[in-house]
VODOVO-651796 format. One record per residue: residue number from 1; x, y, z of N, C-alpha, C in turn. Coordinates in Angstrom, 2 decimals. Atoms other than C-alpha are relative to their C-alpha. Layout:
! residues N
     n        nu        nv        nw       cau       cav       caw        cu        cv        cw
   NUM         X         Y         Z         X         Y         Z         X         Y         Z
...
//
This chain:
! residues 302
     n        nu        nv        nw       cau       cav       caw        cu        cv        cw
     1      0.75     -1.07      0.01     -0.01      0.13     -0.10      1.14      1.02      0.21
     2     -0.50     -1.30     -0.22      1.04      3.60     -0.71     -0.72      1.13      0.71
     3      1.05     -0.82     -0.63     -0.04      6.31      1.31      0.48      1.26     -0.53
     4     -0.29     -1.52      0.34     -0.25     10.19      0.59     -1.01      0.51      0.85
     5      0.53     -1.18     -0.73     -1.43     13.24      2.53      0.16      1.15     -0.57
     6     -0.19     -1.68      0.68     -2.12     16.77      1.81     -0.81      0.56      0.83
     7      0.92     -0.53     -0.69     -3.74     19.47      3.95     -0.07      1.36     -0.82
     8      0.37     -1.31      0.58     -5.14     22.96      3.42     -0.99      0.78      0.99
     9      1.01     -0.75     -0.94     -6.59     25.67      5.41     -0.93      0.95     -0.80
    10      1.13     -0.61      0.70     -9.99     27.03      4.32     -0.29      1.43      0.61
    11      0.59     -1.10     -0.81    -11.00     30.67      5.13     -1.54     -0.03      0.03
    12      1.18      0.19     -0.25    -14.28     29.65      5.95     -0.89     -0.94      1.09
    13      0.71      0.90     -1.06    -16.61     28.05      8.74      0.03     -1.40     -0.08
    14     -0.12      1.20      0.08    -16.11     24.50      9.63     -1.54     -0.84     -0.83
    15      0.91      0.52      0.68    -19.74     23.57      8.62     -0.09      0.01     -1.47
    16      0.23     -0.29      1.32    -19.92     25.04      5.40      1.37     -0.64     -0.76
    17     -1.03      1.11      0.58    -16.51     23.26      4.51     -0.34     -1.24     -0.49
    18      0.50      1.02      0.25    -17.63     20.27      5.20     -1.15     -0.41     -0.72
    19      1.39      0.27      0.86    -21.04     20.46      3.53      0.53      0.11     -1.43
    20     -0.36      0.06      1.53    -19.22     21.67      0.13      1.14     -0.92     -0.31
    21     -1.02      0.76      0.45    -16.57     19.02      0.32     -0.99     -1.47     -0.18
    22      0.73      1.36     -0.01    -19.13     16.13      0.70     -0.82      0.10     -1.33
    23      0.51      0.24      1.00    -20.61     17.08     -2.72      1.10     -0.64     -0.99
    24     -1.04      0.99      0.73    -18.21     14.52     -4.48     -0.42      0.28     -1.57
    25      0.63     -0.07      1.54    -20.22     14.95     -8.08      0.66      1.34     -0.22
    26     -0.46     -1.50      0.63    -18.92     18.67     -8.40      1.44     -0.11      0.02
    27     -1.72     -0.22     -0.04    -15.17     17.74     -7.93      0.32      0.22     -1.55
    28     -0.77     -0.24      1.10    -14.64     17.47    -11.74     -0.22      1.79     -0.62
    29     -0.03     -1.40      0.29    -15.97     21.30    -11.81      0.91      1.10      0.35
    30     -1.32     -0.93     -0.53    -12.95     22.57     -9.84      1.05     -0.58      0.05
    31     -1.39      0.84     -0.33    -10.52     19.64     -9.47      0.53     -0.10     -1.65
    32     -0.73     -0.05      1.67     -7.94     19.05    -12.42     -0.17     -1.83     -0.27
    33     -0.31      1.61      0.03     -7.62     15.01    -11.62     -1.08     -0.66     -0.09
    34      1.18      0.32     -0.12    -10.91     14.15    -10.96     -0.98     -0.07     -1.24
    35      0.79      0.10      1.14    -12.82     12.95    -14.10     -1.45     -0.25     -0.01
    36      1.43      0.42     -0.11    -16.00     11.55    -12.81     -0.39     -0.30      1.60
    37      0.50      0.51     -1.33    -17.84     11.09     -9.34     -1.51     -0.26     -0.57
    38      1.35      0.01      0.19    -21.32      9.72    -10.17     -0.60     -0.95      0.94
    39      0.22      0.30     -0.70    -23.44      8.39     -7.82     -1.31     -1.45     -0.21
    40      1.11      1.28     -0.21    -25.41      4.62     -7.21     -1.01      0.35      0.86
    41      0.92     -0.35     -1.04    -27.19      5.70     -4.09      0.77      0.90      1.04
    42     -0.59     -1.00     -1.05    -26.44      7.87     -0.94      1.38     -0.50      0.31
    43     -1.33      0.26     -0.74    -23.53      5.77      0.17      1.42     -0.61     -1.35
    44     -0.71      0.68      0.95    -22.20      4.02     -3.07      0.17      1.22     -1.36
    45     -0.38     -1.20      1.03    -20.29      6.28     -6.02      0.93     -0.98     -0.81
    46     -1.14      0.23      0.80    -17.87      5.58     -8.90      0.74      1.23     -0.24
    47     -1.10     -1.09      0.01    -14.83      7.39     -9.34      1.02     -0.38     -1.03
    48     -0.65      0.33      1.07    -12.52      7.96    -12.58      1.01      1.29      0.34
    49     -1.24     -1.13     -0.17     -9.01      9.88    -11.90      0.97     -0.34     -1.21
    50     -1.19     -0.05      0.96     -6.12     10.58    -14.34      0.99      0.50      0.53
    51     -1.61     -0.10     -0.72     -2.50     10.25    -12.71      0.80     -0.70     -1.08
    52     -1.07      0.44      1.05     -0.21      9.50    -15.67     -1.06     -1.01     -0.95
    53      1.09      0.41      0.57     -2.95      7.06    -16.50     -1.23     -0.03      0.69
    54      1.24     -0.53     -0.44     -6.64      6.78    -15.95     -0.53     -1.30      1.23
    55      0.29      0.76     -0.72     -7.94      4.82    -13.10     -1.57      0.06      0.37
    56      1.27      0.21     -0.26    -11.51      3.80    -11.97     -0.64     -1.08      1.12
    57      0.60      0.69     -0.84    -13.26      2.25     -9.13     -1.25      0.29      0.74
    58      1.17     -0.48     -0.64    -16.49      2.03     -7.09      0.41     -0.01      1.33
    59     -0.30     -0.13     -1.17    -16.51      3.24     -3.72     -1.18     -0.03      1.16
    60      1.09     -0.42     -0.71    -18.50      3.19     -0.35      0.39      0.78      0.97
    61     -0.29     -0.95     -1.26    -18.75      5.70      2.35      0.32     -0.72      1.22
    62     -0.24      0.61     -1.44    -17.75      4.77      5.85      0.61      0.97      1.03
    63     -0.64     -0.63     -0.89    -16.78      6.25      8.97     -0.37      1.56      0.15
    64      0.20     -1.55      0.08    -18.56      9.55      8.47     -0.48      0.44      1.23
    65      0.16     -0.97     -0.83    -18.65     12.08     11.29     -0.60      0.90     -0.52
    66     -0.11     -1.13      0.46    -20.54     15.22     10.50      0.68      0.92      0.77
    67     -0.97     -1.05     -0.21    -18.41     18.24     10.57      1.11     -0.13      0.55
    68     -1.56      0.21     -0.48    -15.42     16.20     11.49      0.46     -0.91     -1.00
    69     -0.55      1.03      0.65    -14.76     13.20      9.11     -0.98     -0.48     -1.03
    70      0.57      0.92      0.85    -15.80     11.40      5.96      1.11     -1.09     -0.57
    71     -1.07      0.88      0.54    -14.07      8.23      4.73     -0.75     -0.98     -0.98
    72      0.43      1.01      0.71    -14.43      5.61      2.08      0.88     -1.37     -0.21
    73     -0.77      1.22      0.53    -13.17      2.31      0.65     -0.31     -0.60     -1.20
    74      0.12      0.57      1.50    -13.03      0.96     -2.83     -0.64     -1.47      0.02
    75      0.29      1.47      0.13    -14.98     -2.25     -3.44      0.04     -0.73     -1.49
    76     -0.30      0.76      1.25    -14.38     -2.84     -6.98      1.08      1.16     -1.04
    77     -0.79     -1.04      0.77    -11.36     -1.60     -9.18      1.18      0.44      0.47
    78     -1.26     -0.67     -0.66     -8.14      0.53     -7.93     -0.57     -0.19      1.58
    79      0.10      0.29     -1.49     -7.69     -0.88     -4.19      0.34      1.54      0.57
    80     -0.36     -1.34     -0.87     -7.88      2.51     -2.13     -1.14      0.10      0.88
    81      0.57     -0.53     -1.18     -9.14      3.80      1.12      0.44      1.43      0.20
    82     -0.30     -1.40     -0.27     -9.30      7.38      2.74     -0.80      0.60      1.13
    83      0.90     -0.65     -1.03    -10.12      9.64      5.41      0.32      1.73     -0.49
    84     -0.31     -1.19      0.37    -10.57     13.28      5.07     -0.61      0.92      1.50
    85      0.42     -0.63     -1.49    -10.70     15.24      8.65      0.18      1.30     -0.19
    86      0.30     -1.47     -0.28    -11.93     18.67      9.50      0.03      0.51      1.34
    87      0.05     -0.33     -1.28    -11.07     20.67     12.37      0.11      1.79     -0.23
    88      0.46     -1.29      0.00    -12.00     24.34     13.12      1.13      0.67      0.59
    89     -1.34     -0.69     -0.54     -9.18     26.67     13.67     -0.46      1.54      0.27
    90      0.57     -1.47     -0.44    -11.48     29.52     14.26     -1.25      0.29     -0.55
    91      1.33     -0.30      0.92    -14.88     31.18     13.07      0.15     -0.18     -1.19
    92      0.12     -0.01      1.48    -13.75     31.59      9.72      1.44     -0.63     -0.69
    93     -1.05      0.64      0.22    -10.74     29.14      9.60     -0.33     -1.42      0.10
    94      0.11      1.28     -0.30    -10.81     25.38      8.91      1.06     -0.72     -0.73
    95     -1.01      0.56      0.38     -8.16     23.04      8.58     -0.74     -1.46     -0.86
    96      0.28      0.96      0.70     -8.74     20.21      5.92      1.06     -1.02     -0.13
    97     -0.80      1.11      0.02     -6.65     16.90      6.11     -0.53     -0.94     -0.76
    98      0.66      1.15      0.93     -6.80     14.16      3.42      1.26     -0.96     -0.21
    99     -0.78      1.16     -0.08     -5.28     10.67      3.78     -0.46     -0.94     -1.11
   100      0.26      1.08      0.95     -5.11      8.12      0.99      0.86     -1.00      0.14
   101     -0.62      1.05      0.16     -4.08      4.84      0.69     -0.10     -0.74     -1.37
   102      0.31      1.10      1.10     -3.74      2.57     -2.32      1.03     -0.79     -0.45
   103     -1.02      1.00      0.61     -2.35     -0.41     -4.09      0.33      0.38     -1.38
   104     -0.30     -0.22      1.29     -0.36      0.50     -7.27     -0.59     -1.21     -0.94
   105      0.10      1.29      0.77     -1.57     -1.48    -10.19      1.27     -0.41     -0.59
   106     -1.17      0.96      0.43      0.67     -4.25    -11.62     -0.03      0.17     -1.43
   107      0.01      0.09      1.72      1.61     -4.84    -15.29      0.89      1.41     -0.32
   108     -0.65     -0.98      0.74      3.01     -2.14    -17.74     -0.45      1.26      0.82
   109      0.22     -1.30     -0.40      1.03      0.74    -16.26      0.51      0.28      1.11
   110     -0.72     -0.20     -1.51      2.29      0.24    -12.53      1.44      0.31     -0.46
   111     -1.54     -0.08      0.13      6.01     -0.02    -14.22      0.02      1.69     -0.73
   112     -0.14     -1.16      0.41      5.26      3.09    -16.05     -0.18      1.19      0.99
   113      0.18     -1.19     -1.19      4.07      5.00    -12.84      1.24      0.02      0.50
   114     -1.14      0.18     -0.74      7.09      3.91    -11.12      1.05      0.89     -0.66
   115     -1.03     -0.78      0.78      9.36      5.19    -14.08     -0.26      1.51      0.01
   116      0.34     -1.61     -0.33      7.69      8.68    -13.92     -0.26      0.53      1.34
   117      0.19     -0.56     -1.21      7.54      9.03    -10.59     -1.30      0.41      0.49
   118      1.52     -0.50     -0.21      3.79      8.90    -10.04     -0.29      0.16      1.29
   119      0.00     -0.43     -1.39      4.01      9.11     -6.32      0.20      1.52      0.50
   120     -0.45     -1.52     -0.04      5.70     12.43     -6.20     -1.17      0.95     -0.89
   121      0.69     -0.86      0.84      3.45     13.69     -8.94     -1.58     -0.09      0.57
   122      1.22     -0.09     -0.38      0.26     12.59     -7.30      0.01      0.93      1.30
   123     -0.06     -1.34     -1.41      1.38     14.61     -3.92     -0.21      1.17     -0.60
   124      0.03     -1.53      0.55      1.62     17.67     -6.26     -1.25      0.06     -0.49
   125      1.45     -0.14      0.56     -1.79     17.41     -7.94     -1.05     -0.08      1.16
   126      1.16      0.04     -1.09     -3.63     16.13     -4.71      0.10      1.51      0.83
   127      0.03     -1.38     -0.65     -2.11     19.51     -3.04     -0.67      1.07     -0.85
   128      0.61     -0.76      1.09     -3.20     21.35     -6.17     -1.48      0.21      0.03
   129      1.02      0.05     -0.38     -6.50     20.01     -5.95     -0.77      0.33      1.15
   130      0.82     -0.48     -1.38     -7.21     20.80     -2.36      0.04      1.35      0.13
   131     -0.10     -1.40      0.02     -5.96     24.32     -3.09     -1.39      0.38     -0.82
   132      1.08     -0.24      0.97     -8.60     24.49     -5.77     -1.28     -0.15      0.64
   133      1.09      0.22     -0.98    -11.21     23.16     -3.21     -0.15      1.33      0.96
   134      0.14     -1.20     -0.65    -10.40     26.03     -0.96     -0.14      1.17     -0.42
   135      0.27     -1.47      0.69    -10.72     28.73     -3.55     -1.46     -0.27     -0.23
   136      1.51      0.32     -0.01    -14.14     27.19     -4.36     -0.95      0.45      1.06
   137      0.53     -0.47     -1.48    -15.04     27.48     -0.82      0.00      1.55      0.27
   138     -0.03     -1.39     -0.58    -13.77     31.01     -0.30     -0.74      1.09     -0.91
   139      0.82     -0.94      0.90    -15.58     32.49     -3.51     -1.29     -0.37     -0.19
   140      1.42      0.57      0.15    -18.86     30.80     -2.71     -0.38      1.26      0.87
   141      0.69     -1.29     -0.82    -21.46     33.63     -1.05      0.30     -0.65      1.58
   142     -0.07      0.39     -1.67    -21.20     33.48      3.15     -1.37     -0.99      0.00
   143      1.09      0.74     -0.37    -23.06     30.39      4.32     -0.59     -0.67     -1.01
   144      0.54      0.75      1.17    -23.50     28.74      0.83      0.26     -1.31      0.34
   145     -0.83      1.13     -0.37    -23.46     25.03      1.06     -0.39     -1.09     -1.28
   146     -0.29      0.89      1.32    -23.62     23.88     -2.85      1.09      0.68     -0.75
   147     -0.92     -0.37      0.50    -20.70     24.43     -4.62     -0.52      0.90     -1.32
   148      0.75     -0.41      1.27    -22.96     25.53     -7.67     -0.12      1.84      0.31
   149      0.13     -1.63     -0.07    -23.13     29.08     -5.93      1.22      0.78      0.15
   150     -1.26     -0.91     -0.08    -19.27     29.62     -5.96      0.18      0.45     -1.53
   151     -0.65     -0.66      1.27    -17.58     31.74     -8.72      1.14     -0.89     -0.28
   152     -0.85      0.44      0.24    -14.89     29.63     -8.79      0.18     -1.57     -0.74
   153      0.35      1.30      1.03    -16.12     26.61    -11.22      0.52      0.00     -1.27
   154     -0.41     -0.07      1.42    -15.10     25.49    -14.41      1.32      0.85     -0.37
   155     -1.18     -0.99      0.23    -11.87     27.48    -14.15      0.83     -0.77     -1.05
   156     -0.88      0.86      0.95     -9.02     26.55    -16.83      0.67     -1.15      0.21
   157     -0.82      1.51     -0.45     -7.62     23.65    -14.93     -0.99     -0.92      0.22
   158      1.03      0.87     -0.17    -10.86     22.14    -14.21      0.08     -1.28     -1.20
   159      0.36      1.23      0.93    -11.93     18.67    -15.80     -0.93      0.34     -1.02
   160      1.25     -0.42      1.10    -14.99     20.17    -17.16      0.48      0.99     -1.40
   161     -0.28     -1.03      0.93    -13.39     23.11    -18.78      1.16     -0.63     -1.02
   162     -0.94      0.63      0.98    -10.51     21.02    -20.49     -0.60     -1.25     -0.59
   163      0.56      1.15      0.83    -13.08     18.57    -21.85      0.55     -1.17      0.46
   164     -0.65      0.88     -0.34    -11.77     15.76    -19.77     -0.95     -1.14      0.60
   165      0.96      0.76     -0.62    -14.95     14.17    -18.40     -0.32     -1.46     -0.70
   166      0.60      1.15      0.78    -16.13     10.67    -18.94     -1.33      0.14     -0.33
   167      1.40     -0.32      0.70    -19.29     10.04    -20.95     -1.22     -0.18      1.18
   168      0.90      0.05     -1.02    -21.13      9.05    -17.67     -0.19      1.29      1.30
   169      0.01     -1.21     -0.92    -20.06     12.14    -15.93     -0.67      1.08     -1.05
   170      0.57     -0.70      0.60    -21.14     14.16    -18.82     -1.46     -0.25     -0.13
   171      1.55      0.65      0.04    -24.80     12.25    -18.97     -0.44      0.64      1.37
   172      0.50     -0.46     -1.14    -25.23     13.10    -15.44     -0.11      1.52      0.16
   173      0.17     -1.70      0.05    -24.25     16.86    -15.94     -1.38      0.28     -0.69
   174      0.94     -0.38      0.77    -26.54     16.91    -18.66     -1.70      0.09      0.61
   175      1.64     -0.36     -0.73    -29.66     15.74    -16.34      0.06      0.77      1.19
   176     -0.21     -0.88     -1.31    -28.44     18.05    -13.73     -0.96      1.48     -0.43
   177      0.64     -1.48      0.41    -31.25     21.26    -13.87      1.11      1.14      0.19
   178     -0.79     -1.18     -0.19    -28.49     23.39    -12.56      1.19      0.29     -1.29
   179     -1.20      0.00      1.01    -26.24     22.40    -15.49     -0.59      0.27     -1.41
   180      0.73     -0.50      1.54    -28.85     23.31    -18.35      0.50      1.20     -0.57
   181     -0.84     -1.30      0.78    -27.66     26.11    -20.73     -1.07      1.26      0.52
   182      0.48     -1.30     -0.42    -30.38     28.31    -19.38      0.39      0.36      1.49
   183     -0.66     -0.41     -1.14    -29.24     27.75    -15.77      1.50      0.23      0.40
   184     -1.42     -0.68     -0.02    -25.70     28.46    -16.42      0.04      1.25     -0.45
   185      0.03     -1.42      0.51    -26.52     31.60    -18.35     -0.52      0.70      1.15
   186      0.27     -0.90     -1.28    -28.36     32.82    -15.23      0.99      0.08      0.95
   187     -1.01     -0.07     -0.72    -25.53     31.88    -13.24      1.07      0.94     -0.38
   188     -1.56     -0.76      0.55    -22.77     33.73    -15.18     -0.66      1.39     -0.05
   189      0.33     -1.29      0.01    -25.23     36.62    -15.26      0.00      0.27      1.49
   190     -0.09     -0.65     -1.48    -25.56     36.55    -11.36      1.41      0.02      0.51
   191     -1.33     -0.24     -0.51    -21.87     36.40    -11.15      0.44      1.01     -0.52
   192     -0.18     -1.32      0.50    -21.59     39.26    -13.44     -0.38      1.10      0.88
   193      0.80     -1.22     -0.64    -24.00     41.36    -11.56      0.87      0.23      1.57
   194     -0.88      0.16     -1.39    -21.85     40.29     -8.04      1.15      0.49     -0.26
   195     -1.46     -0.58      0.11    -18.65     41.30     -9.58     -0.03      1.47     -0.29
   196      0.15     -1.49      0.02    -20.08     44.73    -10.42     -0.37      0.59      1.26
   197     -0.04     -0.65     -1.15    -21.10     45.25     -7.01      0.94      0.02      0.74
   198     -1.09     -0.14     -0.61    -18.07     44.16     -5.61      0.87      1.25     -0.50
   199     -0.79     -0.85      0.58    -16.38     46.47     -7.95     -0.51      1.45      0.18
   200      0.32     -0.95     -0.55    -18.63     49.38     -6.98      0.07      0.15      1.19
   201     -0.20      0.05     -1.47    -18.42     48.76     -3.38      1.50      0.23      0.29
   202     -1.62     -0.30     -0.12    -14.47     48.84     -3.74      0.21      1.18     -0.51
   203      0.23     -1.36      0.05    -14.98     52.07     -5.33     -0.21      1.09      0.58
   204      0.77     -0.94     -1.13    -16.87     53.68     -2.87      1.25     -0.41      1.36
   205     -0.76      0.02     -1.30    -14.61     52.30     -0.08      1.28      0.80     -0.18
   206     -1.11     -0.92      0.50    -11.39     53.70     -1.94     -0.31      1.43      0.35
   207      0.27     -1.42     -0.06    -13.10     57.02     -2.36     -0.22      0.40      1.33
   208      0.20     -0.58     -1.47    -14.11     57.25      1.49      1.28     -0.21      0.52
   209     -1.70      0.27     -0.55    -10.43     55.89      2.30      0.64      1.37     -0.36
   210     -0.62     -1.09      0.54     -9.29     58.74      0.05     -0.37      1.42      0.89
   211      0.35     -1.16     -0.84    -11.69     61.25      1.89      0.31      0.02      1.05
   212     -0.59     -0.14     -1.29    -10.48     60.44      5.20      1.29      0.22      0.07
   213     -1.49     -0.47     -0.19     -6.83     60.68      4.24     -0.01      1.40     -0.11
   214      0.13     -1.37     -0.01     -7.40     63.94      3.17     -0.50      0.95      0.98
   215      0.57     -0.43     -1.29     -9.47     65.00      5.94      1.08      0.03      1.09
   216     -1.24      0.21     -0.97     -6.39     63.81      8.14      0.98      0.92     -0.16
   217     -1.14     -0.75      0.38     -3.91     65.37      6.06     -0.30      1.68      0.42
   218      0.15     -1.55     -0.04     -5.58     68.97      6.16     -0.32      0.22      1.62
   219      0.08     -0.62     -1.47     -6.22     68.73      9.99      1.07     -0.17      0.60
   220     -1.43      0.16     -0.44     -2.56     67.49     10.40      0.78      1.67     -0.34
   221     -0.53     -0.87      0.50     -1.74     70.50      8.60     -0.35      1.41      0.94
   222      0.14     -1.33     -0.94     -3.77     73.02     10.64      0.76     -0.18      1.30
   223     -0.86     -0.11     -1.51     -2.23     71.60     13.86      1.41      0.34     -0.52
   224     -1.34     -0.39      0.12      1.04     72.16     12.43      0.11      1.70     -0.06
   225     -0.11     -1.24      0.07      0.16     75.76     11.72     -0.29      0.50      1.30
   226     -0.07     -0.26     -1.46     -0.96     76.06     15.09      1.05      0.22      1.01
   227     -1.18      0.17     -0.71      1.83     74.76     16.61      1.41      1.02     -0.41
   228     -0.71     -1.19      0.41      3.86     77.12     14.61     -0.29      1.20      0.58
   229      0.60     -1.37     -0.72      2.06     79.96     15.63      0.44     -0.03      1.55
   230     -0.23      0.14     -1.51      2.46     78.86     19.18      1.43      0.45      0.38
   231     -1.41      0.09     -0.24      6.25     78.45     19.10      0.68      1.36     -0.71
   232     -0.33     -1.20      0.45      6.60     81.75     17.30     -0.32      0.98      1.23
   233      0.66     -0.90     -1.34      4.65     83.59     20.28      0.92     -0.32      0.82
   234     -0.88      0.36     -1.30      6.67     81.79     22.86      1.54      0.47     -0.48
   235     -1.65     -0.48      0.45     10.19     82.88     20.66     -0.33      1.48      0.18
   236      0.53     -1.59     -0.20      8.55     86.65     20.76      0.10      0.29      1.44
   237      0.08     -0.44     -1.34      7.90     86.50     24.35      1.35      0.01      0.58
   238     -1.30      0.05     -0.73     11.45     85.11     25.52      0.73      1.06     -0.74
   239     -0.87     -1.20      0.45     13.13     87.74     23.28     -0.33      1.43      0.53
   240      0.55     -1.23     -0.84     10.94     90.73     24.90      0.54     -0.32      1.53
   241     -0.66      0.41     -1.34     11.82     89.03     28.27      1.50      0.24      0.23
   242     -1.49     -0.18     -0.18     15.72     88.92     27.41      0.26      1.66     -0.30
   243     -0.21     -1.39      0.36     15.61     92.53     25.88     -0.53      0.74      1.47
   244     -0.14     -0.52     -1.36     13.98     93.74     29.29      0.99      0.13      0.81
   245     -0.84      0.29     -0.88     16.40     92.22     31.39      1.29      0.74     -0.29
   246     -1.51     -1.04      0.54     19.46     93.94     28.99     -0.54      1.24      0.42
   247      0.20     -1.50     -0.04     17.72     97.27     29.24     -0.26      0.17      1.69
   248      0.01     -0.45     -1.68     17.15     97.09     33.41      1.56     -0.17      0.36
   249     -1.49      0.28     -0.59     20.96     95.69     33.85      0.97      1.29     -0.56
   250     -0.89     -1.52      0.36     22.34     99.14     31.85     -0.70      1.08      0.37
   251      0.52     -1.10     -0.48     19.94    101.64     33.28      0.55      0.34      1.43
   252     -0.49     -0.45     -1.46     21.47    103.70     36.31     -1.25      0.34      0.88
   253      0.99     -0.36     -0.58     19.60    103.92     39.22     -0.35      1.64      0.49
   254      0.26     -1.49     -0.49     17.60    107.23     40.31      0.76     -0.20      1.14
   255     -0.48     -0.36     -1.28     19.60    108.86     43.11     -1.43     -0.23      0.94
   256      1.02     -0.33     -1.03     16.13    108.87     44.97     -0.13     -1.39      0.65
   257      0.08      1.21     -0.53     16.42    105.14     45.52      1.35     -0.29      0.76
   258     -1.43      0.90     -0.70     19.96    104.93     47.30     -0.38      0.67      1.62
   259     -0.06      0.08     -1.37     20.58    105.09     50.80      0.15      1.62      0.48
   260     -0.49     -1.49     -0.10     22.03    108.52     50.67     -1.05      0.97     -0.05
   261      1.12     -0.81     -0.09     19.05    110.19     49.49     -1.13     -0.21      0.94
   262      1.05      0.34     -1.04     17.01    108.49     52.11      0.70      0.80      0.81
   263     -0.66     -0.64     -0.93     19.26    109.76     54.78     -0.05      1.62     -0.16
   264      0.22     -1.47      0.21     19.11    113.14     53.22     -1.76      0.42      0.53
   265      1.42     -0.39     -0.05     15.36    113.10     53.66     -0.11      0.10      1.63
   266      0.52     -0.24     -1.43     15.48    112.71     57.15      0.83      1.17      0.84
   267     -0.44     -1.21     -0.69     17.54    115.69     57.87      0.76     -0.28      1.52
   268     -0.71      0.43     -1.63     18.89    115.96     61.78     -0.43     -0.93      0.66
   269      0.63      0.67     -1.20     16.44    113.78     63.18      0.67     -1.50      0.39
   270     -0.75      0.79     -0.82     18.69    110.91     63.49      1.08      0.19      0.71
   271     -0.87     -0.34     -1.21     20.86    112.80     65.98      1.37     -0.21     -0.36
   272     -1.50      0.11      0.27     24.17    112.32     63.96      0.36      1.55     -0.59
   273     -0.76     -0.99      0.58     26.39    115.29     62.57     -0.04     -0.28     -1.46
   274     -0.20     -0.12      1.37     25.96    116.24     58.89      1.25      0.23     -0.32
   275     -1.45     -0.13      0.37     29.39    115.76     57.20     -0.16      1.17     -0.83
   276      0.11     -0.88      0.84     30.13    118.86     55.48      0.16     -0.11     -1.26
   277     -0.40      0.34      1.43     31.17    117.38     52.41     -1.10     -1.18     -0.55
   278      1.32      1.01      0.43     27.66    115.37     52.13     -0.29     -0.06     -1.44
   279      0.35      0.00      1.31     27.02    116.51     48.84      0.71     -0.19     -1.27
   280     -0.80      0.35      0.82     30.03    115.75     47.38      0.13     -1.66      0.07
   281     -0.15      1.33     -0.05     29.91    112.09     48.73     -1.29     -0.33      0.69
   282      1.13      0.32     -0.72     26.36    111.09     49.46     -0.24     -1.03      0.95
   283     -0.16      1.26     -1.03     27.34    108.02     51.00      0.45     -0.05      1.07
   284     -0.56     -0.58     -1.31     28.95    109.58     53.80     -0.53      1.25      0.56
   285      0.37     -1.02     -0.69     26.51    112.03     54.63     -0.23      0.15      1.55
   286     -0.05     -0.01     -1.58     26.27    111.19     58.17      1.44     -1.18      0.49
   287     -1.17      0.49     -0.85     29.14    110.08     60.52     -0.42     -0.36      1.30
   288      0.43      0.01     -1.52     28.92    109.13     63.97      0.74      0.86      0.45
   289     -0.40     -1.49     -0.73     29.33    111.90     66.55      1.15     -0.55      1.09
   290     -1.09      0.31     -0.77     32.54    112.15     68.76     -0.17     -0.12      1.18
   291      0.63     -0.17     -1.05     30.67    112.78     71.64     -0.20     -1.25      0.64
   292      0.34      1.44     -0.74     30.50    109.90     74.33     -1.54      0.15      0.06
   293      1.34     -0.03     -0.04     27.25    108.78     74.34     -0.52     -0.09      1.49
   294      0.68      0.12     -1.41     25.03    109.40     77.71     -0.98     -0.70      0.29
   295      1.11      0.76     -0.32     23.52    106.89     79.23     -0.86      0.21      0.96
   296      1.19     -0.28     -0.91     20.17    107.30     81.49      0.81     -0.36      1.35
   297     -0.29      0.42     -1.72     21.14    107.55     85.39     -0.94     -1.14      0.28
   298      1.00      1.16     -0.68     19.77    104.43     87.35     -0.91      0.87      0.72
   299      0.89     -0.40     -0.99     16.87    104.85     88.98      0.17     -0.15      1.55
   300     -0.36     -0.23     -1.30     16.87    106.17     92.57     -1.12     -0.61      0.93
   301      0.85      0.73     -0.67     15.45    104.08     95.18     -1.04      0.79      0.86
   302      0.83     -0.79     -0.63     12.13    105.43     96.89      0.12     -0.19      1.34
//
């Protein structure tokens, strides 16, 4: 048995991812190596894939757990089995892990596969188609549970677009009302309308973003002008204070504010002899008296 595995993270809720994956019959619409998935009933299906050569098998579903896991095993044709596990990584993120086991065919086809490295090639296309599944889900409307609602169907790499379907898959699609020419035309028109709505919404969002940026730039410019004016005002006030201090330092004092002027105003009331040269030297306008100080007599006893 050969084992393969691949994983992808889908930006969608767990339940939506699980439901969209279980529409096996829609795989050829967005996958490249799956050419047919048709149903016998709600548990049995027929598969056809092309990996180097084309392989087919009948499968039966088993070990299905809603929103957690789907499984299968082949009952006829290429022997294989597998599991697909789903894990929620958040409200809008889901991990999808695929595990496949199969027995390589014997004979010339198996030898050709070994020669061309079919195992590594299968790993690459498995990962590629898982990415196609993720994109199909992410381009479906929010909450959609039918792959036909997705915009990522029939892309250039899909089996449908490349015309690589089996006759049975083509017949099944022709019986599908959603695959009628009228339904497909309506689907395409709806996709065009939604694309136009997204374009207009994007333009409106960009215009609103530009308006907000312009408004922010205008406010920033006004703030810078106010700050510049305040800085200029503070600078002017500082210069005026410095000029006032320089002027005060160089202006002579008025004599009326000196000690000599105040002493002159007292006259002889301070009890000291006026110096004859007091006018020439106001700071020595008064000098101590040469007369001894007379102390008051002690009080007499009564």
